[in-house]
C-alpha beads as a LAMMPS data file, in Angstrom:
LAMMPS data file: protein, C-alpha beads

167 atoms
166 bonds

1 atom types
1 bond types

-500.0 500.0 xlo xhi
-500.0 500.0 ylo yhi
-500.0 500.0 zlo zhi

Masses

1 110.0

Atoms # bond

1 1 1 -341.833 -202.779 376.168
2 1 1 -340.261 -199.450 376.908
3 1 1 -342.153 -196.408 375.572
4 1 1 -339.134 -194.169 376.226
5 1 1 -337.150 -195.954 373.506
6 1 1 -340.220 -195.984 371.220
7 1 1 -340.994 -199.681 371.659
8 1 1 -344.660 -198.720 372.023
9 1 1 -346.872 -195.678 371.511
10 1 1 -350.350 -194.729 372.682
11 1 1 -352.249 -193.201 369.782
12 1 1 -355.661 -191.542 369.757
13 1 1 -357.312 -191.521 366.359
14 1 1 -360.272 -189.376 367.435
15 1 1 -360.784 -187.117 370.433
16 1 1 -363.712 -189.147 371.759
17 1 1 -362.176 -192.600 371.280
18 1 1 -359.814 -194.448 373.619
19 1 1 -356.100 -194.556 372.893
20 1 1 -354.721 -197.547 371.000
21 1 1 -351.334 -199.071 371.766
22 1 1 -349.125 -199.610 368.741
23 1 1 -345.726 -201.252 368.844
24 1 1 -342.643 -200.002 367.001
25 1 1 -341.005 -202.274 364.396
26 1 1 -337.726 -202.195 366.281
27 1 1 -339.377 -203.935 369.235
28 1 1 -340.263 -206.834 366.929
29 1 1 -336.803 -207.090 365.400
30 1 1 -334.981 -206.742 368.754
31 1 1 -337.199 -209.351 370.387
32 1 1 -336.833 -211.774 367.474
33 1 1 -333.053 -211.312 367.382
34 1 1 -332.850 -212.182 371.079
35 1 1 -334.806 -215.408 370.555
36 1 1 -332.337 -218.330 370.403
37 1 1 -334.353 -219.971 367.604
38 1 1 -334.233 -216.916 365.313
39 1 1 -332.086 -217.788 362.302
40 1 1 -332.299 -214.686 360.133
41 1 1 -334.747 -212.863 357.936
42 1 1 -335.163 -211.730 354.343
43 1 1 -337.534 -208.942 353.347
44 1 1 -338.385 -206.732 350.423
45 1 1 -341.001 -205.241 348.156
46 1 1 -343.329 -206.651 345.514
47 1 1 -343.607 -204.665 342.292
48 1 1 -345.034 -204.713 338.818
49 1 1 -342.002 -203.955 336.692
50 1 1 -341.768 -201.772 333.629
51 1 1 -342.146 -204.973 331.585
52 1 1 -345.555 -205.590 333.223
53 1 1 -344.440 -208.653 335.181
54 1 1 -344.512 -209.285 338.919
55 1 1 -341.192 -209.198 340.816
56 1 1 -340.071 -209.625 344.427
57 1 1 -336.969 -207.663 345.374
58 1 1 -334.982 -207.657 348.612
59 1 1 -334.771 -204.289 350.309
60 1 1 -337.029 -201.332 349.675
61 1 1 -335.654 -199.693 346.543
62 1 1 -338.412 -198.833 344.084
63 1 1 -337.171 -198.146 340.567
64 1 1 -338.654 -195.434 338.319
65 1 1 -341.640 -196.732 336.372
66 1 1 -342.359 -199.632 338.726
67 1 1 -345.677 -200.005 340.513
68 1 1 -345.383 -200.882 344.194
69 1 1 -347.982 -203.540 345.010
70 1 1 -346.774 -204.933 348.337
71 1 1 -344.066 -206.109 350.658
72 1 1 -342.828 -209.539 351.715
73 1 1 -340.740 -211.108 354.459
74 1 1 -339.362 -214.531 355.238
75 1 1 -338.267 -215.446 358.779
76 1 1 -336.009 -218.432 359.352
77 1 1 -336.452 -220.297 362.629
78 1 1 -334.055 -222.999 363.812
79 1 1 -335.712 -226.397 363.929
80 1 1 -338.329 -225.565 361.279
81 1 1 -337.945 -226.922 357.779
82 1 1 -340.011 -224.136 356.204
83 1 1 -339.494 -220.432 356.980
84 1 1 -342.426 -218.209 357.944
85 1 1 -343.340 -216.186 354.861
86 1 1 -345.828 -213.377 354.510
87 1 1 -346.666 -210.953 351.750
88 1 1 -348.897 -207.932 352.277
89 1 1 -350.664 -205.699 349.767
90 1 1 -349.906 -201.991 349.538
91 1 1 -353.532 -200.898 349.188
92 1 1 -354.523 -202.810 352.315
93 1 1 -351.965 -201.107 354.574
94 1 1 -351.130 -197.707 353.092
95 1 1 -351.691 -195.093 355.791
96 1 1 -354.154 -192.420 354.806
97 1 1 -355.358 -189.137 356.219
98 1 1 -359.007 -188.426 356.850
99 1 1 -359.332 -186.983 353.322
100 1 1 -358.160 -190.273 351.770
101 1 1 -354.724 -189.095 350.633
102 1 1 -351.580 -190.896 351.783
103 1 1 -350.146 -189.584 355.035
104 1 1 -346.649 -188.083 355.089
105 1 1 -344.714 -191.293 355.803
106 1 1 -346.569 -193.422 353.279
107 1 1 -346.383 -190.710 350.600
108 1 1 -342.641 -190.114 351.037
109 1 1 -341.449 -193.682 351.844
110 1 1 -344.037 -196.139 350.509
111 1 1 -341.608 -199.007 349.869
112 1 1 -340.020 -198.714 353.313
113 1 1 -343.402 -198.621 355.038
114 1 1 -344.910 -201.637 353.241
115 1 1 -341.731 -203.645 353.828
116 1 1 -342.050 -202.849 357.566
117 1 1 -345.605 -204.207 357.562
118 1 1 -344.454 -207.430 355.913
119 1 1 -341.585 -207.850 358.394
120 1 1 -343.924 -207.457 361.350
121 1 1 -346.439 -209.896 359.853
122 1 1 -343.802 -212.551 359.247
123 1 1 -342.263 -212.119 362.710
124 1 1 -345.707 -212.383 364.305
125 1 1 -346.297 -215.680 362.493
126 1 1 -342.822 -217.006 363.273
127 1 1 -343.035 -216.139 366.985
128 1 1 -346.714 -216.050 367.995
129 1 1 -345.931 -216.473 371.701
130 1 1 -343.953 -213.215 371.601
131 1 1 -346.087 -211.090 369.298
132 1 1 -349.719 -212.268 369.215
133 1 1 -352.083 -209.308 369.481
134 1 1 -349.433 -206.613 368.912
135 1 1 -349.577 -204.233 365.950
136 1 1 -346.878 -202.014 364.466
137 1 1 -347.462 -198.321 363.810
138 1 1 -347.017 -198.893 360.057
139 1 1 -349.821 -201.465 360.127
140 1 1 -352.013 -198.874 361.828
141 1 1 -351.294 -196.418 359.017
142 1 1 -348.965 -194.066 360.861
143 1 1 -345.250 -193.443 360.795
144 1 1 -342.993 -192.785 363.776
145 1 1 -342.585 -189.119 362.873
146 1 1 -346.360 -188.706 363.005
147 1 1 -346.593 -189.779 366.633
148 1 1 -346.280 -186.629 368.704
149 1 1 -343.545 -186.621 371.290
150 1 1 -345.017 -186.370 374.764
151 1 1 -343.181 -184.687 377.560
152 1 1 -343.683 -185.220 381.255
153 1 1 -345.183 -181.730 381.492
154 1 1 -347.854 -182.311 378.851
155 1 1 -351.340 -183.054 380.060
156 1 1 -353.394 -185.772 378.397
157 1 1 -355.449 -183.066 376.681
158 1 1 -352.302 -181.391 375.319
159 1 1 -350.984 -184.726 374.028
160 1 1 -354.330 -185.423 372.374
161 1 1 -354.346 -181.964 370.768
162 1 1 -350.781 -182.465 369.470
163 1 1 -351.811 -185.738 367.873
164 1 1 -354.974 -184.271 366.339
165 1 1 -352.905 -181.451 364.801
166 1 1 -350.617 -184.039 363.200
167 1 1 -353.497 -185.157 361.014

Bonds

1 1 1 2
2 1 2 3
3 1 3 4
4 1 4 5
5 1 5 6
6 1 6 7
7 1 7 8
8 1 8 9
9 1 9 10
10 1 10 11
11 1 11 12
12 1 12 13
13 1 13 14
14 1 14 15
15 1 15 16
16 1 16 17
17 1 17 18
18 1 18 19
19 1 19 20
20 1 20 21
21 1 21 22
22 1 22 23
23 1 23 24
24 1 24 25
25 1 25 26
26 1 26 27
27 1 27 28
28 1 28 29
29 1 29 30
30 1 30 31
31 1 31 32
32 1 32 33
33 1 33 34
34 1 34 35
35 1 35 36
36 1 36 37
37 1 37 38
38 1 38 39
39 1 39 40
40 1 40 41
41 1 41 42
42 1 42 43
43 1 43 44
44 1 44 45
45 1 45 46
46 1 46 47
47 1 47 48
48 1 48 49
49 1 49 50
50 1 50 51
51 1 51 52
52 1 52 53
53 1 53 54
54 1 54 55
55 1 55 56
56 1 56 57
57 1 57 58
58 1 58 59
59 1 59 60
60 1 60 61
61 1 61 62
62 1 62 63
63 1 63 64
64 1 64 65
65 1 65 66
66 1 66 67
67 1 67 68
68 1 68 69
69 1 69 70
70 1 70 71
71 1 71 72
72 1 72 73
73 1 73 74
74 1 74 75
75 1 75 76
76 1 76 77
77 1 77 78
78 1 78 79
79 1 79 80
80 1 80 81
81 1 81 82
82 1 82 83
83 1 83 84
84 1 84 85
85 1 85 86
86 1 86 87
87 1 87 88
88 1 88 89
89 1 89 90
90 1 90 91
91 1 91 92
92 1 92 93
93 1 93 94
94 1 94 95
95 1 95 96
96 1 96 97
97 1 97 98
98 1 98 99
99 1 99 100
100 1 100 101
101 1 101 102
102 1 102 103
103 1 103 104
104 1 104 105
105 1 105 106
106 1 106 107
107 1 107 108
108 1 108 109
109 1 109 110
110 1 110 111
111 1 111 112
112 1 112 113
113 1 113 114
114 1 114 115
115 1 115 116
116 1 116 117
117 1 117 118
118 1 118 119
119 1 119 120
120 1 120 121
121 1 121 122
122 1 122 123
123 1 123 124
124 1 124 125
125 1 125 126
126 1 126 127
127 1 127 128
128 1 128 129
129 1 129 130
130 1 130 131
131 1 131 132
132 1 132 133
133 1 133 134
134 1 134 135
135 1 135 136
136 1 136 137
137 1 137 138
138 1 138 139
139 1 139 140
140 1 140 141
141 1 141 142
142 1 142 143
143 1 143 144
144 1 144 145
145 1 145 146
146 1 146 147
147 1 147 148
148 1 148 149
149 1 149 150
150 1 150 151
151 1 151 152
152 1 152 153
153 1 153 154
154 1 154 155
155 1 155 156
156 1 156 157
157 1 157 158
158 1 158 159
159 1 159 160
160 1 160 161
161 1 161 162
162 1 162 163
163 1 163 164
164 1 164 165
165 1 165 166
166 1 166 167
């Protein structure tokens, strides 16, 4: 993993707690795509439509009047008769600030964020040897824009302060 291309980030949630490593979604998709057994992926969102019924849709387009309830992904692996499928609930993963409101990424792009969580889940199940124990920033409730950019000149304390100010 290369932190300079945002494959991974160190994130401190509180000043007195240790940093947590989170992995960017692109690391998962790049690694899966380079696996010779990877045979494609489908992913989308789960919604309650305006007619009150449950629907799965590819992509992350949420239509007016629909209720976003989750995301799903299906990973096809050569040599397996059944693809790896996972579906995750919005309320379980939606990133929130300390006051309980949705953070910036989840408030402005909820369908994109929940789809990312589902993709990472399905890839982790399809390729456990590659991804066991790794978690994406979306699963941790944060978006890439909310991770402060660190420069070589920043001290650890300055990086921590920049992150704290983000929330």
